[in-house]
C-alpha positions in Angstrom: -20.2 -145.7 -23.1 -16.7 -147.3 -22.7 -14.1 -144.6 -21.9 -10.4 -144.7 -21.1 -8.2 -141.9 -19.8 -4.6 -140.7 -20.4 -2.9 -138.7 -17.7 0.0 -136.7 -19.1 2.6 -136.7 -16.3 6.0 -137.2 -17.9 7.3 -133.7 -17.8 10.3 -132.4 -15.8 8.5 -129.5 -14.1 11.5 -127.3 -14.9 9.9 -124.0 -14.0 8.8 -125.4 -10.6 12.2 -127.0 -9.8 10.6 -130.2 -8.4 8.0 -132.7 -9.5 4.6 -131.0 -9.7 3.0 -134.4 -9.8 3.8 -134.9 -6.1 2.6 -131.5 -4.8 -0.2 -132.0 -2.4 -3.6 -130.5 -3.1 -7.0 -130.8 -1.4 -7.3 -134.5 -2.6 -3.8 -135.8 -2.1 -0.9 -135.6 -4.5 -1.8 -134.0 -7.8 -1.1 -137.2 -9.8 -3.1 -139.3 -7.3 -6.0 -136.9 -7.4 -6.1 -136.9 -11.2 -6.1 -140.7 -11.4 -8.9 -140.7 -8.8 -11.0 -138.2 -10.8 -10.6 -140.4 -13.9 -11.6 -143.6 -12.1 -14.4 -141.8 -10.3 -15.8 -140.7 -13.7 -15.8 -144.4 -14.9 -12.7 -144.4 -17.0 -11.1 -147.8 -17.6 -8.3 -148.2 -18.3 -6.5 -145.2 -16.8 -3.0 -144.7 -18.2 -0.3 -142.4 -16.7 2.7 -141.4 -18.8 5.9 -141.0 -16.8 9.3 -139.8 -17.8 11.5 -137.3 -16.0 10.6 -138.2 -12.4 9.3 -141.7 -13.1 10.9 -143.4 -10.1 9.6 -140.8 -7.7 6.1 -140.5 -9.2 5.3 -144.2 -9.9 4.5 -145.1 -6.3 1.7 -142.5 -6.4 0.0 -144.0 -9.4 -2.1 -146.8 -7.8 -5.1 -147.6 -9.9 -3.4 -146.7 -13.2 -1.3 -148.3 -15.8 2.1 -146.7 -16.1 3.4 -145.8 -19.6 7.1 -145.1 -19.7 8.0 -142.2 -22.1 11.7 -142.4 -23.1 11.4 -139.3 -25.2 9.8 -137.2 -22.5 12.2 -134.3 -23.1 10.7 -133.8 -26.6 7.6 -132.3 -24.9 4.0 -133.2 -24.2 3.5 -134.4 -27.8 5.8 -137.3 -27.1 3.9 -138.1 -23.9 0.6 -138.0 -25.7 1.9 -140.2 -28.5 3.1 -142.8 -26.0 -0.2 -142.7 -24.1 -2.3 -143.1 -27.3 -0.2 -146.0 -28.5 -0.5 -147.7 -25.1 -4.3 -147.1 -25.0 -4.7 -148.7 -28.4 -2.7 -151.7 -27.2 -4.7 -152.0 -24.0 -8.2 -151.9 -25.7 -9.6 -151.5 -29.2 -13.2 -151.0 -28.1 -13.4 -147.6 -26.5 -15.9 -145.0 -27.4 -13.4 -142.3 -26.4 -10.9 -141.2 -23.8 -10.3 -138.4 -21.3 -7.1 -136.4 -21.9 -5.8 -135.1 -18.6 -2.9 -133.2 -17.1 -1.9 -133.5 -13.5 -1.4 -129.9 -12.6 -5.0 -128.7 -12.2 -5.7 -128.9 -8.4 -9.5 -128.2 -8.7 -10.1 -131.3 -11.0 -12.7 -133.7 -9.6 -14.7 -136.6 -11.0 -17.7 -134.2 -11.2 -15.9 -132.1 -13.9 -15.3 -135.2 -16.0 -18.9 -136.4 -15.5 -20.0 -133.0 -16.8 -17.8 -133.5 -19.9 -19.2 -136.9 -20.4 -22.8 -135.6 -20.2 -22.1 -132.9 -22.7 -20.4 -135.4 -25.1 -23.4 -137.7 -25.0 -26.0 -135.0 -25.1 -24.6 -133.1 -28.1 -23.2 -136.0 -30.1 -20.1 -133.8 -30.6 -16.6 -135.1 -31.6 -15.2 -134.0 -28.2 -16.1 -132.2 -25.0 -13.7 -129.8 -23.5 -13.4 -127.6 -20.4 -13.8 -123.9 -21.2 -11.8 -121.3 -19.3 -9.7 -118.2 -20.1 -11.9 -117.8 -23.2 -10.6 -121.0 -24.8 -11.2 -124.8 -24.9 -8.7 -126.8 -23.0 -8.0 -129.9 -20.9 -9.5 -131.9 -19.4 -11.2 -133.1 -22.5 -13.2 -136.1 -23.6 -12.2 -137.1 -27.2 -14.1 -139.5 -29.4 -12.4 -142.7 -30.7 -12.3 -141.2 -34.2 -10.3 -138.2 -32.9 -8.0 -140.4 -30.9 -7.0 -142.1 -34.2 -6.4 -138.6 -35.7 -4.2 -137.6 -32.8 -2.2 -140.8 -33.0 -1.7 -140.5 -36.7 -0.6 -137.0 -36.2 2.4 -138.2 -34.2 1.0 -137.3 -30.8 -1.1 -134.4 -31.9 1.4 -132.3 -33.9 0.4 -128.9 -32.5 -1.2 -130.6 -29.5 -4.6 -131.7 -28.3 -5.6 -128.1 -27.5 -5.1 -127.2 -31.2 -7.4 -130.1 -32.2 -10.1 -129.0 -29.7 -10.0 -125.5 -31.1 -10.1 -126.6 -34.8 -13.3 -125.2 -36.3 -13.8 -128.4 -38.2 -14.0 -130.4 -34.9 -17.4 -130.2 -33.1 -16.4 -129.6 -29.5 -19.0 -129.2 -26.8 -17.7 -126.7 -24.2 -18.2 -127.0 -20.5 -17.6 -123.9 -18.4 -15.0 -124.6 -15.8 -13.2 -121.4 -14.7 -11.3 -123.2 -12.0 -9.3 -124.9 -14.8 -7.4 -121.6 -15.4 -5.3 -122.4 -12.2 -2.6 -124.8 -13.0 0.7 -125.3 -11.1 3.8 -124.4 -13.1 5.9 -122.1 -10.9 6.9 -121.7 -7.3 4.3 -119.0 -6.9 1.6 -121.4 -8.1 2.9 -124.0 -5.6 2.7 -121.4 -2.8 -0.8 -120.6 -3.8 -1.7 -124.2 -3.7 -0.1 -124.7 -0.3 -1.9 -121.6 1.0 -5.4 -122.9 0.6 -7.8 -125.2 -1.2 -8.5 -124.0 -4.8 -12.1 -123.3 -5.6 -13.9 -126.4 -6.8 -16.4 -126.6 -9.6 -20.1 -126.4 -8.9 -22.1 -129.7 -8.7 -23.3 -131.0 -12.0 -26.9 -129.9 -12.7 
């Protein structure tokens, strides 16, 4: 299957007070590690949306295509819309794409491979990580759903709402480590204090 990836990294990290994209986790800066996970799972192209801290974050985006988001202050929907438009411009032949954020320190290529396996095995519209009792990102979304997201102006209520839509067949992949994302100084301190638990190897 031909898969791309969109890494949403345009936000201001206002609750943290500094760019979360550049915090260092067990596999380097969070944005670097997210790009590496996508490429390790076979995604091509990998796009990274940048906005608030673009100048500082861009040097850490080797291996990805940078997508500027002028309207980053409008929220993640604007970042997703820019990424979807750029992905469509880059290639028209993808079977689907990973939707990723860059504040989940436990993310590895293995997680994305598990999503890909579930997507292929079930023939679902999407495959999503499952934690905190809900479907969330990272997710692998079919080309058909990417069109729906793009037509909905970047997802409207967001990709998570789409994944939780009863009309969308979403294969769920247990990943409890996904519940830890970095939003606050306390989260950053937790990240600095030790390596977050990683997911178990794919069966």
